[in-house]
N, C-alpha and C positions, 0 to 999 in steps of 0.2 A: 048274608052268606057270600063268601068269595067264589067267584066264577073260576073254577079250576081249569076250564077250557080256554080261558083267555091267555093268549101268547104273552110270555114275558119279553119285555123289551131288552135289547142287547146293545153293546157298544156300537155295533154296526148301525143300529137304528139311530143312536145318538149322533154319530159322525155323519149320517146322511142328511141331517138338518144343516142347511147353509149357515156358515159361520156368522154372517150378519144377522141371522134370525135365531141364533142358538142361545136363548135365554132359558135353558132347560136344565133339569137335573135328572140323573138316572139313579134311583134308589130302590133297592129291593125288586128289581125287574120292572119297575114302573117309571115311565118317562113322563115327567111333569114339567109344565112351563112355569117358571117363577112368576109370581104375581107382580104386576107393575107397582112400584113403590108409591105409597101415599106421601103427602107432605110430612106427616108424623113419622113415618118410617124413615124417610130421607134425613129428617132432622135428628132422629135418634142415632142413625148410622154416622152422621157427621159428628155428633157429640162423642161417640165412642172413639172415633179416629182422632178427634181433637184432644181427647183426654189422654190416650195412650201412645199415639205415634211420636209426638214431639219428645217426650222424656225417654222413650224406650227404643226408637229406631235410630240407634247409634251404637258405636262401639262403647263398651263399659268404660267409665272414667272420663268421658268427654262431655261433661256438663249435665249429666243426668244418670239415672240408673243404667240405661242402655241395655244391650244384649239381645235385641229382637229385630226381626224383619216383620213389618206390618203391611198388609195389603187389603184391598177391597175387591169384591166381585170377581175373583179369579177362579177359573175352573181348576178343581183339584181332583185328580184321578187316584183312587185308592187301589191297592193290590187286589181287592175284591172285584174290581171291574166296575165299580160305581163311581159316578161323577157328581160332584156338588159344586155350587157356586156360592160359598158363604158370604154373608154381608161384610164381615170383617174377619180376618184370619192372621195368625202370627206363628212364626218359627223362631225358636231359641237359636241364637248364633253359635252357642257352644256345641249344638248338635248339627247345625246347618250353617257352616261358616260363610258360604257364598249365598248371595241373594237368590231365592228360588225364582227360576225363569221358565219360559216356554209356555205353551198352551197345549194341553193342560199341564199344570204343575204336578209333578209325580212324587214330591217329598211330603210325607205325612206331617201336617201341622201339629204344633204343641198347644194351640189355643184357637178356638173358633167362637165367634159371637154371631148369633142370629137375631135379627129384629123380627119379632113375631108379626106376621101379616094377618089382619083380621079375616081376610078372604080364605086363608089357608093355614090356620094356626096349627093344625094337626101335623103338617109337614115338619115344623120346627120342634114341636113339643113331644112328638111321638116317633115319627118315622126317622127323622135325622138324628134325634137323640139316641135311638137304638143303633143306628149305623155308626155314629161317632163313638159310642161305647164299644161296639164290636171291633172297630179298627183302632181302639185305644188312644183316642184324643185325650190328653191329660186334663185339659180344662175346657169347659163348655159354658158359655154365658148365653142367657136368654134375656133380651131386652123387650119388654112388652109395653108399647105405647097405649094399649087399651086401658091398662090400670096403672101406668107409669111406675113399673117395677123393674128391678134388675135381679135376676137369679143367677148366682155363681155356683157352678158345680165342679167337683173334682172326680176324676175317674177312680173307681175301685173295682176289684174283680166281680163283685156282685151287682154292680150298677153304679150310676153316678150318685154321689153324695152331695146334697145341697149344703154348702158351707156358708153362704150368705144369701139372704133374701132381703132386699131393701126397697124402699119407696121414696117418692119425691119428698124432699125435706130432710133426708138423711145424708150423712157423709160416711163413706166406707173406705176401707182398704181391701180391695177385692183381688183375690188370687187370680192369676199369678203376678199381678201388678201392684202388690201390697206396699211397694216402696212409695207410692203416691196416694194422696187422698182423692177420692172421686165424689163429687157432689152430684148425687143421683138426679136431682131436678134439672141439671144442665143437659141431660140426655133428652129431656122432653120440652126444651124451649125456655127454661128458666134462665135468668141472667146469672152469671157466675157471681159469687160473693165479691164484694168490692170494698 
């Protein structure tokens, strides 16, 4: 049962945390410290960045599909007053011609990828999924090191639709980066095909 007497956290509570110690998120009135990343988490995050940043973080027509700004671990403030620190996040350059800057970033992303933490899986798979749907993030990826899976979701008015669910050993073209092939196992420490 939810304790309705518990005070909801506010942006003031969030800003009161010293910047050097602020590894928190404010979702649904709840202030939560992000889990310290495991080796598996960090490897999966680096795998996502390695797969999408190089071909997409450039102007279109400059040696790859281009058209995106890709960042990691930046604070994003939504109009709802909620703040998240996604593992990997991206903005389409056609909608956001200038690189998102500042802290927090106040431009709504077009893609968010969260690496599921074993210690707090509900945050990514329920709470943030609901928030990202409410603020209309077009594409949401969940990378789960626990079972070596990638879940790719697309926003729809009724909720996110899973468009791809893949596991180690598969090669996919995952929205919104379908211009490239993604070897799912490389997100979990497998060597790239050679």
